[in-house]
C-alpha positions in Angstrom: 53.2 82.9 54.8 52.2 84.9 58.0 52.8 82.0 59.9 56.4 81.7 58.9 56.8 85.4 59.2 55.4 85.3 62.7 57.6 82.1 63.7 60.6 84.0 62.5 59.9 87.3 64.4 59.1 85.3 67.3 62.6 83.2 67.1 64.2 86.3 66.4 62.7 88.2 69.5 63.4 85.2 71.7 67.4 85.1 70.7 67.3 88.8 71.2 65.8 88.5 74.7 68.3 85.7 75.3 71.0 88.2 74.4 69.7 90.9 76.3 69.5 88.6 79.3 72.9 87.4 78.9 74.1 91.2 78.7 72.3 91.9 81.9 73.6 89.0 83.6 77.4 89.8 82.8 76.6 93.5 83.9 75.0 92.3 87.1 78.0 89.9 87.5 80.5 92.7 86.9 78.7 95.0 89.3 78.7 92.2 92.1 82.6 91.2 91.5 83.2 94.9 91.5 81.7 95.3 95.0 83.3 92.4 96.2 86.6 93.4 95.0 86.1 96.9 96.4 85.3 95.7 100.1 88.4 93.5 99.9 90.7 96.4 99.2 88.9 98.6 101.9 89.5 95.8 104.2 93.0 95.2 103.4 93.5 99.1 103.7 91.1 99.8 106.6 92.8 101.9 109.6 94.2 99.7 112.3 93.2 99.3 115.7 95.6 100.3 118.6 98.5 97.8 118.7 97.9 96.6 115.4 100.7 96.8 113.0 100.9 99.7 110.7 101.7 98.9 107.0 101.7 102.3 106.2 102.8 105.6 108.4 100.7 108.0 106.5 96.7 107.8 106.2 96.7 109.9 103.5 98.8 107.4 101.6 96.6 104.8 102.8 93.7 106.3 101.2 95.6 107.0 98.1 96.8 103.6 97.4 93.1 102.1 98.2 91.4 104.7 96.0 93.9 103.9 93.3 93.5 99.8 93.5 90.0 100.4 93.5 89.7 102.5 90.3 91.9 99.9 88.8 89.9 97.0 89.6 86.8 98.9 88.3 88.3 99.7 85.1 89.7 96.5 84.5 86.2 94.6 85.2 84.2 97.3 83.1 86.8 96.8 80.4 86.2 92.9 80.4 82.3 93.0 80.8 82.0 95.6 77.7 84.3 93.2 75.8 82.0 90.2 76.7 78.9 92.3 76.0 80.1 93.1 72.5 80.9 89.6 71.8 77.2 88.8 72.9 76.0 91.1 70.3 78.0 89.6 67.5 81.0 92.0 67.1 84.3 91.0 66.5 86.2 91.5 69.4 89.6 90.3 68.9 90.1 92.8 66.3 89.2 95.3 68.9 91.4 94.0 71.3 94.2 94.0 68.6 93.7 97.6 67.8 93.6 98.4 71.6 96.8 96.8 71.9 98.3 99.0 68.7 97.0 101.9 70.2 98.8 101.4 73.6 101.9 100.6 72.1 101.7 103.9 70.6 100.4 105.8 73.5 103.2 104.1 75.5 106.0 105.2 73.2 104.6 108.6 73.2 104.2 109.0 76.9 106.7 106.7 78.3 108.1 109.1 80.5 104.3 109.7 81.8 104.0 106.1 82.5 107.2 105.9 84.0 106.6 108.5 86.4 103.2 106.9 87.3 104.5 103.5 88.0 107.4 104.9 90.1 105.3 107.0 92.1 102.8 103.7 93.0 105.8 102.1 93.9 106.7 104.8 96.4 103.7 105.1 97.9 103.2 101.0 98.4 107.0 100.7 99.6 106.2 103.4 101.9 109.7 105.1 101.1 109.0 108.5 102.8 105.8 110.5 103.7 104.8 114.2 104.0 106.7 115.9 106.7 109.8 113.7 106.2 113.3 115.1 105.5 114.5 113.5 102.6 117.5 113.7 100.0 116.2 112.5 96.5 117.2 113.3 93.0 120.0 115.7 94.3 117.3 117.6 96.3 117.2 117.7 100.0 114.4 119.2 102.0 111.0 118.5 103.6 108.2 116.5 101.7 105.6 118.6 101.1 103.5 116.5 98.7 103.5 113.0 97.3 101.7 112.2 94.0 101.6 109.3 91.6 103.6 111.4 89.0 105.7 114.3 91.0 107.1 114.9 94.5 107.2 118.2 95.9 110.0 119.0 98.3 110.6 122.2 100.4 114.1 122.9 100.9 115.6 124.9 104.1 115.6 128.0 102.2 112.0 127.9 101.5 112.3 127.0 98.0 109.7 124.3 96.5 111.5 121.7 94.2 109.1 119.5 91.7 110.4 116.2 91.1 109.1 113.5 88.8 109.0 110.2 90.3 110.4 108.7 87.5 114.0 110.8 88.2 114.1 109.1 91.5 116.7 106.5 91.5 117.9 107.0 95.0 116.0 108.3 98.3 117.7 109.0 101.8 115.1 109.4 104.3 116.1 111.1 107.7 113.1 109.7 109.3 113.6 107.9 112.5 112.7 107.7 116.2 116.0 109.8 116.8 118.8 111.3 114.7 122.4 110.9 115.5 124.4 114.5 116.7 128.0 114.1 116.1 130.8 116.7 115.8 134.5 117.7 116.8 135.8 119.6 119.6 139.4 121.0 119.4 141.0 121.6 122.7 144.7 122.5 123.3 147.7 120.1 123.8 148.4 122.1 126.9 145.6 120.7 128.6 145.3 117.5 130.6 143.2 115.5 128.1 141.7 112.9 130.8 140.7 116.1 132.8 139.2 117.8 129.6 137.0 114.8 128.7 135.9 114.4 132.5 135.0 118.1 132.5 133.1 118.0 129.7 131.2 114.8 130.5 130.2 116.4 133.6 129.1 119.2 132.2 127.0 117.2 129.9 125.5 115.2 132.6 124.5 118.1 134.6 122.9 120.0 131.8 121.5 117.5 129.4 118.0 117.9 131.1 118.1 121.4 129.8 118.5 121.0 126.2 115.4 120.6 124.6 115.0 117.6 122.0 117.6 115.6 123.3 116.9 111.7 123.2 120.1 110.1 124.4 123.6 111.5 125.7 125.6 113.6 125.2 128.9 111.8 125.5 132.6 112.4 124.9 133.7 109.5 122.9 137.6 110.4 123.4 140.3 111.7 121.4 139.3 111.4 117.7 142.5 112.8 116.2 145.7 114.6 117.1 145.5 118.0 115.1 148.2 120.5 114.2 147.0 123.0 117.1 145.5 120.6 119.5 143.5 117.1 120.4 140.3 116.8 118.8 137.5 115.4 120.9 134.4 113.4 119.3 131.0 114.3 120.7 128.0 112.1 120.2 124.3 112.4 121.1 120.8 111.6 119.7 118.0 114.2 119.2 114.4 114.4 117.9 114.2 114.0 114.1 114.6 117.6 112.5 115.9 118.8 115.8 119.5 117.4 115.3 120.8 120.9 114.1 119.6 122.9 117.3 120.6 120.3 119.4 124.0 120.3 118.1 124.2 124.2 118.4 123.0 124.0 122.0 125.7 121.4 122.6 128.4 123.5 121.2 127.5 126.7 123.0 127.4 124.6 126.4 131.0 123.5 125.4 132.1 126.9 124.8 130.9 128.2 127.9 132.4 125.3 129.9 135.7 125.9 128.4 135.5 129.6 129.2 134.5 129.2 132.9 137.4 126.9 133.3 139.8 129.4 131.5 140.5 126.9 128.6 141.4 128.6 125.3 140.5 127.3 121.7 143.6 126.2 120.0 144.5 127.8 116.5 147.4 128.2 114.4 150.2 130.3 115.5 151.4 132.4 113.0 155.4 132.8 112.8 157.2 136.1 111.1 160.9 135.7 110.3 162.6 138.9 110.0 165.7 139.0 108.0 168.0 141.2 110.1 167.3 139.1 113.2 167.3 135.8 111.5 171.2 136.5 110.0 172.2 137.7 113.2 171.0 134.2 114.8 168.9 135.6 117.4 165.7 133.6 118.4 163.5 135.3 120.8 161.3 132.9 123.1 157.8 132.1 121.6 154.6 133.7 122.9 151.7 131.9 124.5 149.9 129.1 122.9 147.6 130.3 120.2 149.0 133.9 119.8 151.0 135.2 117.0 155.0 135.7 117.5 157.2 137.8 115.3 160.7 136.8 114.9 
């Protein structure tokens, strides 16, 4: 009887040791696989050497993506290892997985907006749609990106106000980032001036003064007559500027044009006002009109 009990205890201990050994092997294997995958993620998102193609423009974004992927890999490996360990202990893991699936569906329905924001934020980071410091228009808000997260994006507009935009509500992004930004505007000159001479005059002013305009990348250039307006010819001006400085360059060019026109005696055209007096109109008397751009009473 004692020998049978001892044999049964010994076999039970041997079985328990085997189970513990298998659980230990599962834990060690999960740890090793986790380390290998973490190193693989670090290698994929390592800082590039000079001359290598950068997959992402923002080092902060690279770090965020790497940390996120390592966390996902770690939790998946831990979950699989825990399920295998529980299976070794004789626990019905199928029911646990089914219960976890039902709970996941319930959580998904309850927090679907949160899940949508997180998934959208991940793809915004992964696809490099915009970075911190970019001037963008998204979800009806225009401004400079101050913070990018997995759930929200913070944008500060030119008035200084901060807008917090959920990533799930961003369906279109307009990014003004680039090596240079286009500057294009119209200038109206009077019909009394020679169009070709005016274009040559403005282009000469641009060529001689362009080096004094800060943040100018290319141009400026007078492209020609854009349209024939009610009070004058409309000339189209084009240039390229450093990103986020296109407005300052446009203001500097407009000031240069105004000064150039004033130095050469050119007036900025504007519509004339004509006033008809009933007594003179009935008499058939029509006095001569005044100068271009001035009000004339009839």
